[in-house]
N, C-alpha and C positions, 0 to 999 in steps of 0.2 A: 736362727743363727747366733751364736754367741759372740760377745764383744771380743776386743783385741786380747784382754786378759783371761778369756774363758770363765769369767765370774757370772755373768747373767746373760740371759736372751736379749739381743739389741734389736733384732729384727725377724719378722717372720717372712720366710720364703714360700712363695706359692706358685702353683701352675710350673714346677719345673724351673723356677727362677724368671719366669715372665713379670711375675709381680712380686715386689720386696715392699713389706709394710713395716717401719720404724715403729717400735713399741715404745710407748710411753710410761708404761708401767710392768714392772717385775712380775713375769709369769713363770711357773713351774713346769716340771715336766708332765704332772698330771693334767695341769691347765691344757697344755698341747695335746695331751691324747683324747681329753673331753671334746677339745675343738675339732679333731680329727674323726672322733665317733659321731659328731654332729654332722659334719659333711658327710661321711658315709650313709648315716641314715637319711639324710636330704637326698643325696643321689638315688638312695633306693625308693623313696617315695615317688619320684618322678618316673620310675619305671614299674611299680606293684599297682596291683588292683586295690580297690576302695578299702576292704577289711583290712589289709596290711598296711595301708597309708594310715589308717587311724591308729594301729599301734605303734607305728615309727613316730608318728606327731606327738604321741604321749610319752614317748622314750626322749625326743628331741626336746620336748618343753621341760621335763625334769633335768635333763643335763644342762639345759641352758641356765636353769634357776641355781643349780650347783655351780656353774661357772661362774656367773655373775653374783653369787652371794658373798664372796670373799672381798674383804678389802684389800686393795693392793697397794703396796708401795709403790711412789712415783720413781721412775729411772734416776732422775736427778738428784732425789734424796737418797736413793740407794748408794749412788756414786760416791755423795759426800760422807754418808756413814762409813763406808769401806774406807775413805781415806783417812778419816779419823780412827778406824780401828788399826789400820796400818802403823799410823803416828804413834797410837799409844802402844802397840806392840814393839815398834822400834826403840821406844823410851824403855820399855821393860827390859829389853835385851842389851841394852847400854849401861 
């Protein structure tokens, strides 16, 4: 779920709104897609046989490595940078 200004994701809504997790770092659409793939694969491993479970766990491992390998900017710093960018743009237009 985006912030009020629709600039960044501020919360993650799970289970149809039953669980809302405030985000501390800026995430992208790609991050959320990877997280959804991980969730889907984890659900599939609960239902599948052993051979498929091993394949899913390998995919899950690679997706999690991809997800956690990025250095993300904290939301607090991002908000401050956005304020500075807006201030700079207003000075340039004045």
